[in-house]
C-alpha positions in Angstrom: -3.0 10.1 -19.3 -6.5 11.4 -18.6 -9.5 12.2 -20.8 -9.4 15.7 -22.2 -11.9 18.3 -21.2 -13.2 21.2 -23.3 -11.2 23.5 -21.0 -7.9 21.8 -22.2 -8.2 23.3 -25.7 -6.1 26.4 -25.1 -3.2 24.6 -23.4 -3.1 22.1 -26.2 -3.3 24.8 -28.9 -0.4 26.7 -27.3 1.7 23.5 -27.0 0.9 22.8 -30.7 2.2 26.2 -31.7 5.5 25.7 -29.8 6.1 22.1 -30.9 5.2 22.7 -34.6 6.9 26.1 -35.1 10.4 24.9 -36.2 9.0 22.5 -38.8 6.4 24.9 -40.1 8.9 27.7 -40.3 11.3 25.4 -42.2 8.5 24.7 -44.6 7.5 28.4 -44.9 4.1 27.7 -43.4 4.1 29.1 -39.9 1.2 31.4 -39.1 1.0 32.3 -35.4 -2.8 32.5 -35.4 -3.6 29.6 -37.9 -1.4 27.1 -36.0 -3.6 27.5 -32.9 -6.9 28.0 -34.7 -6.6 24.7 -36.6 -6.4 22.9 -33.3 -9.4 24.8 -31.9 -11.5 24.1 -35.0 -10.9 20.3 -34.9 -10.6 19.7 -31.1 -12.6 16.6 -30.0 -12.3 16.1 -26.2 -14.1 12.8 -26.5 -11.2 11.4 -28.6 -8.3 13.2 -26.9 -6.2 12.3 -24.0 -4.1 14.8 -22.0 -0.6 13.5 -21.1 0.6 14.4 -17.6 4.1 14.0 -16.1 4.7 14.5 -12.4 1.1 15.7 -12.2 1.6 18.5 -14.7 0.3 19.0 -18.3 2.9 17.4 -20.6 1.0 17.0 -23.9 -1.9 15.5 -25.8 -2.8 12.8 -28.3 -6.0 12.2 -30.2 -7.1 8.8 -31.5 -10.1 9.6 -33.8 -12.2 6.8 -35.1 -12.6 6.6 -38.9 -14.3 4.3 -41.4 -11.1 2.3 -41.8 -9.7 2.3 -38.3 -8.3 5.4 -36.5 -6.4 8.6 -37.1 -3.6 9.5 -34.7 -3.7 13.3 -34.4 -2.5 16.1 -32.2 0.3 14.2 -30.6 2.3 16.8 -28.9 4.8 16.6 -26.0 6.4 19.5 -24.2 9.9 20.0 -25.7 11.6 19.4 -22.3 10.0 15.9 -22.1 10.8 14.8 -25.7 13.5 12.1 -26.2 12.9 10.5 -22.8 10.6 7.6 -23.9 7.3 9.2 -23.0 6.2 9.4 -26.6 7.0 5.8 -27.1 5.1 4.8 -24.0 2.0 6.8 -25.2 2.2 5.1 -28.6 2.6 1.7 -27.1 -0.5 2.2 -25.0 -2.6 3.4 -27.9 -1.4 0.9 -30.4 -1.9 -2.0 -28.0 -5.6 -1.0 -28.0 -5.8 -0.7 -31.8 -4.0 -4.0 -32.3 -6.5 -5.7 -30.0 -9.4 -4.4 -32.1 -7.6 -5.2 -35.4 -7.7 -1.5 -36.5 -5.5 0.3 -39.0 -4.0 3.6 -37.7 -3.2 6.5 -40.0 -1.5 9.8 -39.3 0.3 12.6 -41.1 3.5 14.2 -40.2 5.3 17.2 -41.7 8.0 16.5 -44.2 11.4 16.5 -42.5 9.9 16.2 -39.0 12.0 14.2 -36.5 8.7 12.7 -35.3 8.6 10.5 -38.4 11.4 8.3 -36.9 9.3 7.7 -33.8 6.4 6.6 -35.9 8.5 4.3 -38.1 9.9 2.6 -35.0 6.4 1.8 -34.1 5.5 0.1 -37.4 4.1 3.0 -39.4 5.0 3.1 -43.1 4.6 5.8 -45.7 1.4 5.6 -47.7 1.8 8.8 -49.7 3.4 12.2 -49.4 3.3 15.7 -50.9 5.5 18.7 -50.5 4.3 19.4 -46.9 2.8 16.2 -45.4 3.8 12.5 -45.1 0.8 10.3 -44.7 1.6 7.1 -42.8 -0.2 3.8 -42.1 0.2 1.2 -39.4 -1.4 -2.3 -39.7 -2.2 -4.2 -36.5 0.8 -5.8 -34.9 3.2 -4.2 -37.4 5.9 -3.7 -34.8 5.7 -7.0 -32.9 9.2 -7.9 -31.7 10.5 -4.3 -31.9 13.1 -3.6 -29.2 10.9 -0.9 -27.5 8.1 -3.3 -26.7 9.2 -3.8 -23.1 10.4 -0.2 -22.3 10.8 1.3 -18.9 7.8 3.7 -18.8 4.4 2.5 -17.8 1.3 4.7 -18.4 -1.9 4.9 -16.4 -5.2 6.0 -17.7 -7.3 8.0 -15.3 -11.0 7.3 -15.6 -13.4 9.8 -17.1 -15.3 11.1 -14.2 -17.3 13.8 -16.0 
């Protein structure tokens, strides 16, 4: 993973459109322009990491500070890389940091999204939900002893050299 740069916004917006399309269509909420514009409008390079695999763009994740901890946002992986443990490795890395600082982590995921299972395996529980979104919360150390803790993928953060 490396720190995001302002120039990464379009690649992330495009990946968001690809990754979210099936769930948004299922929910009757897909809008080709809006799905990209929402990312552009809220993009924060300071809080975002770009995920790379074999030197190529593979996805993104944002860990935005909030009053009560952090919000995990814009976590997208290229479809060809999903289901291989990369998402779990990214989450392990981020959650190790938030556990060390004692921070809560919140996120929202679309109703019916398979990503919800990933978050549940990492200790997130449902806080509330509506017809579109499931809002989840993870307390520090919520997944201690989970079977994925010592998985095979290690991540490296590249320093911010801006």
